[in-house]
N, C-alpha and C positions, 0 to 999 in steps of 0.2 A: 708688807712686801714679802715677808717670809712665806705667808699663805699663798701668794701668787706663784712663788717658786715651787712650792709643794704641788699646787695644781698643775703647773707646767710639767713637773717631773711625772706626776700621775698620768697626764695626757700622753707623754712620750712612752711611758711604760705600756699603756694600752696600745698605742700605735705600733710599737715594736713587738707586741705579744704575737706569738705564732698561733695560726689556726689552719689546719689541713696542709701543713708543710710550708706556710708562708705567713709573714707578719700581716697585721691588720692594714698597715699602710699600703702594702702591695695589693691587697684585695680591693681597697678603696680605689687605687689607681686603675686597676683592671676594670672595675665597674664603670669608672668615669670614661675610660677609653671605649668600652662597649656602648655606653649611652651616647657618646659622641657620634659613633657610626650609625646608631639608631636614628639620631636626628639628621645625620647626613643622608640617610635613606630618603627622607622627605624631600630634601633639596635635589637629590639624585633623580627621583621620580618626577619632580616638577620641572626642572630645567633640562636635564639631559634627555629625558623622554620627550620633552617638547621639541628639542632640536631634531631628534631622530624621527619623530612623527612628521615634522615639517619636511624633512628630507624625503621620506617615503611617499608623501603626498605629491611631491613634485616629479616623481618618476612616471614613466609612461605606463607601467603596469600597476595594478592595485594589489598584486599578490604580496609584495613586500609589506604593504600597509596592513594587510590582514594578518600576516605572520607576526608582525610586531605587536599588534593588539592582542593576539592570542598568547604570546609569551610575556606580556607585560607584567603580569602578577608574579610568575616565578622569578623573572629576572630582577624584580624589585627586591628580592631577598639577598642579592649579591653583596650589597654594603654590609648587611648584618653578618654574613659569612666572613667577609674580610675583617670586620671589627672583632669578631670572635677569635679569628686567627691571630691578629696582632695583639689582642689582649692576652691570649694564652702564651704568646711568645714572651711578653713582658713578665708574665707570671712564672714561666719556666718550671712547670710542674715536674714531679718525678713519681716513679712507681705507678700504682694503679690509677691515680688521679690523671697522670699524663696519658695513660692508655684510654681512659674514659673520655677525656677531652678530645683526643685524636679521633676516636670513633664517632663522636658527635660531629666533628668537623667534616669527616668523610661522608657521614650520613646526610648532612645538609647539602654538601656538594652534589651527591647522587640524587637527592630529591629535586634540587633545582634543575639538574640536567634532564632527568627523565620526565619531570613535570613539564618542562619546556617542550620536549619532543612530543609528549602526549597532546598538548594543546596545539602544537604546530601542525599536527596531522590533519586537522579539519581544513585549513586553507590549502595545505599541500595536496590534499586529495582532489582539489580542482584540476590539478595537472593529470590526475588519473582518469579524468572524464574522457580522454581520448581513447582509453581502453574499452569504452562502451561499444565502439564499433567492432572490436574484436570479440569482446565478451558481451555481457548485458549489464544494464544499470543495477539490478539487484546484486549481481555477482561482484561488481566493483564496490558496491556498498558493503557487502560481506567482507571483501578483501580489506577495505578501510577499517572496519570494526576489528578484523583479525589482527591487523598491524597494531592498532591501539591496545588491544588486549595483550599482545606480545610485549609491547613497550612497558605496559604496567606490570606484567609478570616479571620481566627482567629487572625492572627497578626495585620491586619488592625483594626479589632474590638477591640483588646486589646489597641492599641494606642489611638483609639477614646475614649474608656472608661477612659483612664488615663486623658485625657483632658476634661472629663466631658460630652462627647457626648454620649447620650443614644442610643444604637444600636437597642434595642428591638422595640421602636416606629418606627424607620426607616424601620426595616424589616416588621412591620405590614403595614406601608404605601406602601412599595414595593409589599406586597402581594395583596393589592387592585389594585395597578397599574398593577401587573402581570396578574390579571384576565382579565383586559381590553386588555392587550397586547396579552394574549393567544387567545382571540377571533379573533384577526387579524393575529396570527402567528400559525395557525393550521398546516400548512405544515411543519414548522420547528419542532414542537413537533412530528408530524407524522414521519418525517425522523429520529429524535432522537430515538424514540421507535423502528422504523424499524432497525436502526443500532444495538440496543441492541438485537433485535431478531436474526439478522444475526450472531452476535457474539455468542449468546447463542446456536443457532442451529449448529454452526460451519460449515456453508455452504462453506466458503472459507477462506483462510488465505492470508496475504501478501506474494506475490511470486507465487501464484497459477495462472494458465492459465484458464480463464473462458470465457464462451460465453453466452451472453444474446441476444436472437433472436430479431433483429430489434433495438438493443440498442448499444452494443459494444462487441468487442472481443479483449482480450489482457491479460496483466499480472497485477494482483492487487498489488498496491504499498502501499496504506494506507487506513484504514477504519476509517473515521473521525466521528465526532458527527452528522454532517448533510449529508455528501456525502462521496462516496468512489472514490478514484483516481485509475483509470485503465490506464495503459500505453499500447497503441495499438502497433502492430508490426511495424508500421512505426514511432515509438517512439513519437507519439503525445499523450499528456496526456488528459484523458477524465474524468471529474468529474460527476459522476452519482449520483443523489439523492438516499439515502438509501431506500426510499419508493418505488422507481422504481425497485430496486433490490429485495426488499422483496415481491413484488406482481408479479414478472415475474419468469418464469422458467429459472433457471441458470444451465448451464452445466459446471461442474468443471472437466476439462480434467486432471488436476494435480492429481486428486483423483483416476484416473483409475489405476488398477493394471498392466494391460498389454495393448499393442497397437495392433490394428487389421490390418491385410492385407487381402483384399478381391479382388480377380482378376478373370476375365474370360479369359482364354487362348484359342484362336481359332486356330485349325490346319485344313489343307485342307481335302477335302472329299476323296482324294485318299490315305489317311493314313489307313493302314491295322490295324486289331485288335491287332496283335502282337506289332506293332509300338505304338499303343495307350497304351497298357499295359506297354511297356518299358518307355514311356514318363511319365505316371502317377507314375510308381514305382521310376523312377529317381528323380522326383521332391519330392516325399514323403520321400525318403531316405535322401535327402539333408536336409529337414526340421527336421527330427527326429534325425539326427546325429549332427546337429548344435546347440550349446548351446545358441545361440542368440534367438532361438525360444522356445516357451513354449511347454511342453510335453502334449500329448493328455489327460492325467489324470488330468491335471491342468486346461486346457481350451480346448474348442472344436477345433479340427484340422481335416480338410478334404481336400483330393485331389481326386476328382471323375470326371468321364465322366458325364457331366451334361445335355447337350442338343444338338440337331441338329438344328443349326441356318440356316439362309437363304444361307449363303456362307461358313459355317465353322462347325466343330465339336468342341463344347465348353467344356473345362476342367475347373471345378471350383476349385479355390485355396482359402481356408479359414483357416487362422492361426493367431497366435499372437506372438509378439516379447516381450522379457522381458524388454527391454528398452523402456521407454515412452518419452524419449527426442527426439525432432523432428530431430535434426541433426543425431543422432545415428540411429534412425528409418529409415531415408532416405538412410543412408549408407547400412543398412541391406537389404532394398528393392532393392537397386542397385545391390548388390552381388547376391541376389536371381534372379533378372532379367538376369544377366550374366549366371547363372547356368541353368536357364530354356532354354535359347537360345542354350546352349551347348547340353542339353539333347534332345531337339527337332531336332536339326541338326544331332546329333549323332545317333538318331533313323532312320535317312533317311527321315524325314518328313520336313514340312515347315509350316510357319504361314500363315493363311488365311487372305484375305482382301476382302472387299465388291466387288463383281463382278456379272455379268449377262451373261448368255449364250443365243445366238440367233440362232434358228434352222430354215433353209429355205428348204422347201420341194421340190421346183422346181425352175429352173432358166429360164427366157425368152429366145427364140431362137435368131438367128443372125439377122432376118429380123425385119422391123419396126413393132411396135405394131399396130394391126388393131383397128381402131376407130369404135366403135359401138354407134350410137346415142341413146339417151333414147327414149323409146316408147311414142307416143303421147296419151294423154288422150282424149276419145270422149267427144264432147261438145253437149249439148242439148239446144234447143230454140234459136238458133242463127238467128238473123234477118238480112236480106239483102235487101236493097232498100225498106223497109217497108213491105216486104213479109216474112212470116215465112217459113223456110225451115227445112227439116229433114235430119239428117246425117245418 
């Protein structure tokens, strides 16, 4: 019994022993409080989040549901922050320990706040899509990225200020360092400004088909801060510096209203005038009656006898299709080619091809050809045996 009393006294001696300004019992209680809120975090995320998720799904808009899913991870840290706050209140620290714990609590609150704002920017950016009418889609994308970067920067600066790190002198030092870097990074800033120029002028948008002579032809996928990614038609990605696109002539095929067809149709010279009129009229009627082609009052449309070529009479066909999609345009051209062949053959004519006619005025007789030697040219001053002779 006496040994049990001794062990009990030893236990209470250890329990009441001080460590870092508080006894062991206080530290154990603090840890238990904190662990309780850690377990409460699981219940909080399971039941409270389920209630909030069910409420957001029953609303008319899905924006609140997306915002909730975006901030779910940072908000789940709130029970831990609250548990740390209550545990430290029970601990009632003093001196440097109190300041350390206070800074940790403020840092966790700042992290939860700015982390939530950072994640919420993606769903909130959907409300910025209305600005695409005033600006452009890449500019709105850049604006969203800029806001997220600003939130991240302010969050880091806030945490540094909490721990007594002055941000202003760091920025001043970075400014001097930036001047030195800018001298060696002129191309980077040139591409950045060129990217802003491209977006401001709305030269092209992601998804547009562009052609830059001598550089690239393909579909724009992304307009970045330094370069633009263009996907060629062989599906190879090409990253073109924005400065190159800003200084070069860029053809945006996706911006065209209609797509042109320009053909020269050659028929043989034995085609009569009536046949030419029938061919021209048949082709023209097909174009005017087909809704796939643009009307003459909207765009220039011509079907005319154009020229007399070396081996054909050429009919010029100049028209536009309403569809600018390559596959649909090829299909319209194919149907037009079928119709032209039907019209030409139906008129009793045919298509011309390069040919030459050789005319022979006379043919040689049955006998062998008489050989006539070339005439000899007289020679002067020919010497023979040392004597001069005359011819």
